[in-house]
C-alpha positions as CSV (number, residue, x, y, z in Angstrom):
1,X,8.1,3.3,-9.9
2,X,11.0,5.8,-9.6
3,X,10.0,8.5,-7.4
4,X,11.4,12.1,-7.7
5,X,10.7,14.5,-4.8
6,X,11.3,18.0,-4.6
7,X,14.0,19.2,-2.3
8,X,11.6,22.1,-1.2
9,X,7.7,22.4,-0.7
10,X,5.5,24.4,-3.0
11,X,4.5,24.3,-6.7
12,X,6.6,22.3,-8.9
13,X,7.7,25.4,-10.9
14,X,9.5,26.4,-8.0
15,X,11.6,23.3,-7.5
16,X,15.3,23.3,-8.8
17,X,16.3,20.0,-7.3
18,X,15.1,17.0,-7.1
19,X,15.7,13.8,-4.8
20,X,15.2,10.4,-6.7
21,X,13.7,7.3,-4.5
22,X,11.6,4.1,-5.1
23,X,8.2,4.2,-4.7
24,X,4.8,2.2,-5.9
25,X,1.9,0.7,-4.2
26,X,2.7,-3.0,-4.6
27,X,6.8,-2.2,-3.9
28,X,5.7,-0.5,-0.9
29,X,4.1,-3.3,0.5
30,X,6.7,-5.5,-0.3
31,X,9.2,-3.6,1.6
32,X,6.6,-2.7,4.2
33,X,6.4,-6.7,4.6
34,X,10.4,-7.0,4.8
35,X,10.8,-4.7,7.5
36,X,8.2,-6.5,9.9
37,X,10.5,-9.9,9.1
38,X,7.6,-11.2,6.5
39,X,9.9,-12.5,3.4
40,X,8.4,-10.8,-0.1
41,X,9.0,-10.5,-3.7
42,X,8.1,-8.1,-6.1
43,X,7.2,-8.9,-9.7
44,X,7.2,-6.0,-12.0
45,X,8.8,-4.8,-15.1
46,X,11.1,-1.9,-15.4
47,X,13.0,-0.5,-18.5
48,X,16.9,-1.3,-19.4
49,X,17.5,2.4,-17.8
50,X,19.1,3.9,-14.9
51,X,15.6,4.7,-13.1
52,X,15.0,0.5,-13.4
53,X,18.4,-0.5,-12.1
54,X,18.2,2.1,-9.4
55,X,14.6,0.6,-8.2
56,X,15.6,-3.1,-8.6
57,X,18.9,-2.1,-6.2
58,X,17.1,0.0,-3.5
59,X,14.4,-2.8,-3.3
60,X,17.0,-5.5,-3.0
61,X,19.0,-3.8,-0.7
62,X,15.4,-3.5,1.6
63,X,15.5,-7.3,1.3
64,X,13.0,-7.8,-1.0
65,X,13.3,-10.4,-3.6
66,X,13.6,-9.0,-7.1
67,X,14.4,-12.0,-9.0
68,X,11.4,-12.3,-11.1
69,X,11.6,-8.5,-12.2
70,X,11.6,-8.4,-16.1
71,X,13.8,-5.7,-17.7
72,X,12.0,-4.5,-20.9
73,X,14.5,-3.3,-23.7
74,X,12.2,-1.3,-25.6
75,X,10.1,0.8,-22.4
76,X,10.9,3.0,-20.1
77,X,10.9,2.7,-16.4
78,X,7.6,4.3,-14.9
79,X,7.8,7.7,-13.2
80,X,5.9,10.1,-10.8
81,X,6.9,13.5,-9.1
82,X,5.8,14.0,-5.7
83,X,4.3,17.7,-5.5
84,X,4.1,18.8,-1.5
85,X,2.3,21.8,-0.4
86,X,4.2,24.7,1.5
87,X,1.1,26.9,2.6
88,X,2.7,29.9,2.0
89,X,0.2,31.6,0.0
90,X,1.2,31.0,-3.6
91,X,-1.7,30.8,-5.9
92,X,-0.9,27.4,-6.8
93,X,0.5,25.9,-3.7
94,X,-1.4,23.1,-2.6
95,X,-1.8,24.1,0.9
96,X,0.1,22.8,4.1
97,X,0.2,19.1,4.7
98,X,-1.2,18.2,1.2
99,X,0.1,16.4,-1.2
100,X,-0.3,15.7,-5.0
101,X,1.3,12.8,-7.1
102,X,1.8,13.3,-11.0
103,X,2.2,10.1,-12.8
104,X,4.2,9.6,-16.2
105,X,3.8,5.8,-16.8
106,X,2.0,6.0,-20.4
107,X,4.1,3.3,-22.2
108,X,6.0,2.2,-19.1
109,X,7.3,-1.3,-19.1
110,X,4.8,-2.4,-16.5
111,X,2.0,-1.5,-18.3
112,X,3.2,-3.7,-20.8
113,X,2.8,-6.7,-18.3
114,X,0.0,-9.7,-18.9
115,X,-0.9,-12.9,-18.6
116,X,2.4,-14.2,-20.3
117,X,4.6,-13.2,-17.3
118,X,2.8,-16.1,-15.6
119,X,4.8,-18.7,-17.9
120,X,8.0,-17.2,-16.6
121,X,9.8,-19.7,-14.8
122,X,10.9,-17.5,-11.9
123,X,7.1,-15.4,-11.5
124,X,5.6,-18.8,-11.8
125,X,7.6,-20.3,-9.0
126,X,7.4,-17.2,-7.0
127,X,3.5,-16.9,-7.2
128,X,3.0,-20.5,-6.9
129,X,4.9,-20.9,-3.5
130,X,3.4,-17.9,-1.8
131,X,1.3,-18.2,1.0
132,X,-0.4,-14.6,0.1
133,X,-0.3,-12.8,-3.3
134,X,-1.1,-8.9,-3.1
135,X,-2.8,-7.0,-5.9
136,X,-3.7,-3.3,-6.3
137,X,-6.3,-1.4,-8.2
138,X,-3.8,0.2,-9.9
139,X,-2.3,-2.4,-12.0
140,X,-6.1,-2.9,-13.6
141,X,-5.7,1.0,-14.7
142,X,-2.3,0.2,-16.9
143,X,-3.7,-1.4,-19.4
144,X,-5.7,-4.3,-21.0
145,X,-3.1,-6.8,-20.8
146,X,-2.2,-5.8,-17.1
147,X,-6.1,-6.1,-16.4
148,X,-6.1,-9.7,-17.9
149,X,-3.0,-10.6,-15.9
150,X,-4.8,-9.8,-12.5
151,X,-7.7,-12.0,-13.8
152,X,-5.4,-14.7,-14.5
153,X,-3.9,-14.7,-11.0
154,X,-6.9,-14.7,-9.1
155,X,-8.2,-17.8,-11.4
156,X,-5.1,-19.6,-11.1
157,X,-4.4,-19.1,-7.3
158,X,-3.5,-22.3,-5.6
159,X,-5.2,-24.6,-2.8
160,X,-4.9,-22.8,0.5
161,X,-3.4,-19.3,-1.0
162,X,-5.1,-16.0,-0.2
163,X,-5.4,-13.3,-2.7
164,X,-5.5,-9.6,-1.0
165,X,-6.8,-6.8,-3.2
166,X,-6.0,-3.2,-2.3
167,X,-8.2,-0.8,-4.2
168,X,-5.7,2.1,-4.4
169,X,-8.0,4.4,-6.3
170,X,-6.0,6.6,-8.5
171,X,-8.4,8.8,-10.2
172,X,-5.9,10.3,-12.5
173,X,-4.8,6.9,-13.7
174,X,-8.8,6.0,-15.0
175,X,-9.8,9.0,-16.8
176,X,-9.7,6.8,-20.2
177,X,-10.6,3.7,-18.7
178,X,-13.8,2.1,-17.3
179,X,-13.4,1.6,-13.4
180,X,-16.4,-0.8,-13.3
181,X,-13.9,-3.1,-13.8
182,X,-12.6,-3.1,-10.1
183,X,-15.6,-4.3,-8.5
184,X,-15.3,-7.7,-10.0
185,X,-12.0,-8.0,-9.1
186,X,-12.2,-6.9,-5.4
187,X,-15.3,-9.5,-5.0
188,X,-13.1,-12.5,-6.5
189,X,-10.3,-11.5,-3.7
190,X,-10.2,-13.2,-0.5
191,X,-9.0,-10.2,1.3
192,X,-10.1,-6.5,0.7
193,X,-8.8,-3.2,1.5
194,X,-10.0,-0.1,1.0
195,X,-10.2,3.7,2.0
196,X,-13.7,5.3,2.9
197,X,-12.6,7.9,0.4
198,X,-12.2,6.0,-2.2
199,X,-14.8,3.5,-1.4
200,X,-17.3,5.8,-1.8
201,X,-15.6,7.3,-5.3
202,X,-15.7,3.9,-6.7
203,X,-18.6,2.0,-5.2
204,X,-20.5,4.6,-4.0
205,X,-20.6,4.0,-0.4
206,X,-18.2,3.6,2.7
207,X,-20.7,1.6,5.1
208,X,-19.4,-1.8,5.8
209,X,-22.9,-3.4,5.6
210,X,-23.0,-1.8,2.3
211,X,-19.8,-2.7,1.1
212,X,-20.6,-6.4,2.3
213,X,-23.6,-6.6,0.1
214,X,-21.8,-5.0,-2.8
215,X,-18.7,-7.4,-2.5
216,X,-20.5,-10.7,-0.8
217,X,-17.1,-12.7,-2.2
218,X,-14.3,-11.6,0.1
219,X,-13.6,-13.3,3.5
220,X,-12.7,-10.1,5.0
221,X,-13.3,-6.3,4.0
222,X,-11.1,-3.8,5.8
223,X,-12.4,-0.3,5.6
224,X,-9.6,2.6,6.5
225,X,-10.8,5.9,7.8
226,X,-7.8,7.9,7.3
227,X,-6.7,9.3,10.7
228,X,-9.6,8.1,12.4
229,X,-9.8,4.4,12.3
230,X,-10.0,1.3,10.5
231,X,-12.7,-1.4,10.5
232,X,-12.4,-5.6,9.3
233,X,-15.4,-7.3,8.6
234,X,-15.0,-11.0,8.6
235,X,-16.7,-14.0,7.9
236,X,-16.3,-16.6,10.4
237,X,-17.9,-20.1,11.4
238,X,-20.1,-18.0,13.8
239,X,-21.3,-15.3,11.3
240,X,-19.9,-11.8,10.0
241,X,-17.7,-10.1,13.0
242,X,-17.1,-6.2,12.7
243,X,-14.1,-5.1,14.7
244,X,-13.0,-1.3,14.6
245,X,-9.3,0.1,16.0
246,X,-8.9,3.7,16.3
247,X,-5.7,5.0,14.7
248,X,-2.9,5.9,16.5
249,X,-2.3,9.9,17.4
250,X,0.5,11.2,14.7
251,X,2.1,14.4,14.3
252,X,1.9,13.8,10.7
253,X,4.9,14.9,8.1
254,X,4.0,13.3,4.8
255,X,0.9,11.1,4.1
256,X,2.1,9.3,1.1
257,X,2.8,5.8,1.5
258,X,0.7,5.2,4.7
259,X,-2.1,3.3,3.2
260,X,0.9,1.0,1.8
261,X,2.1,0.7,5.2
262,X,-1.0,-0.1,7.0
263,X,-1.6,-3.1,4.2
264,X,2.1,-4.5,5.0
265,X,1.1,-4.3,8.5
266,X,-2.3,-5.6,8.4
267,X,-1.0,-8.6,6.1
268,X,2.0,-8.9,8.4
269,X,-0.9,-9.9,11.3
270,X,-2.9,-11.9,8.9
271,X,0.0,-13.9,8.0
272,X,1.1,-14.4,11.5
273,X,-2.3,-15.4,12.5
274,X,-3.1,-12.7,14.4
275,X,-6.8,-11.7,16.0
276,X,-8.5,-9.1,14.0
277,X,-7.7,-6.5,16.6
278,X,-4.0,-7.1,16.6
279,X,-4.2,-6.9,12.4
280,X,-5.6,-3.5,12.6
281,X,-2.8,-2.3,15.3
282,X,0.1,-3.7,13.6
283,X,-1.6,-1.8,10.3
284,X,-2.0,1.3,12.4
285,X,1.6,1.1,14.0
286,X,3.2,0.6,10.6
287,X,1.1,3.4,9.1
288,X,2.2,5.8,11.6
289,X,6.2,5.0,11.2
290,X,5.5,6.2,7.6
291,X,3.4,9.2,8.3
292,X,6.2,11.0,10.3
293,X,8.8,10.7,7.7
294,X,8.8,12.3,4.3
295,X,9.6,9.7,2.2
296,X,7.2,6.8,1.2
297,X,8.9,4.3,4.1
298,X,9.2,4.6,7.5
299,X,10.9,1.9,9.6
300,X,8.5,0.4,11.8
301,X,9.6,0.6,15.6
302,X,11.5,-2.2,17.2
303,X,9.9,-5.6,17.9
304,X,9.6,-5.0,21.5
305,X,7.5,-2.0,21.3
306,X,5.1,-3.2,18.2
307,X,4.6,-6.2,21.0
308,X,3.8,-3.8,23.5
309,X,1.6,-1.6,21.8
310,X,-0.4,-4.6,20.3
311,X,-0.9,-5.9,23.9
312,X,-1.7,-2.6,25.6
313,X,-5.2,-1.9,27.2
314,X,-7.2,0.4,25.1
315,X,-6.9,3.3,26.9
316,X,-3.1,3.3,26.4
317,X,-3.6,2.7,22.9
318,X,-5.6,5.7,22.9
319,X,-3.2,7.9,24.8
320,X,-0.4,7.1,22.8
321,X,1.1,9.6,20.2
322,X,3.7,9.4,17.5
323,X,6.2,12.0,16.4
324,X,8.9,12.2,14.4
325,X,11.2,12.1,17.2
326,X,9.9,9.2,18.8
327,X,6.6,7.7,20.3
328,X,4.9,8.5,24.1
329,X,2.8,5.8,25.4
330,X,1.8,4.9,29.2
331,X,3.1,1.3,28.2
332,X,6.6,2.7,26.8
333,X,7.6,5.7,28.6
334,X,9.1,7.9,25.6
335,X,11.1,5.7,23.2
336,X,12.5,6.9,19.6
337,X,10.9,5.2,16.8
């Protein structure tokens, strides 16, 4: 989607100027993967309008393959407006450190996607050749045809191809739709990512063992506990293995986009064959890089810094702190991100 972010914090009625950028969970993940040197494509639909052209251009400039993006001549590009609290006591202010997204995507180009997309030559080629296909619950909320598209992608996955599914619960998108459709989608995926709060909202629990009972299908389930930690339950030849890794300490500027960055980091580790702890750490590192910038995308640290953090002892990991002006860690000294 196109994103409009006010130039000043506080209620939208006080905002006079907005900054335009690109956003949306799936495109954020694609962009995050590319930033970690993992080739990625984004398949969606935009309107034949300035917002759509901007989205395609910005993602292509970031290195994302947009060759299968459909341009719909009759429907507009989806849009959301970000609201960021100022903490100044205004009666309609969200409060310092809080954000809210206002969606304007009813009847958008992306909401008209359906299984017919899979017959388009470029989309079919990209999906057929991908080692991993990433989906989110947001798509399921947009329309019946979008829900059918997700089921078809899951049904048609190729041999050796993995499908990851991020719950990405957006309550505002489900007010006229049945969220019960999400559980079968999650259970059909190979790898599931979900936040503890959204797992509780949709599935009634955030306890890893209870989630495994509800979702026996996926090979791995990753549960994110915001600023605390993340846990992966992974089915192996030796049985179920549970690994938890604490999040990095971060001086947060703005939280939107951090979950998508975590997903990109974790999936990059998955594609590189990292063990569970390194996958979780790479997710935390990518999330931290986004938490310290005002937009939805934060550039990850240089590869040498990332490798040092991935391999550092547990006590050094816990003493690492990420700030807008740099990273401090026993294994790094002080470096700019």
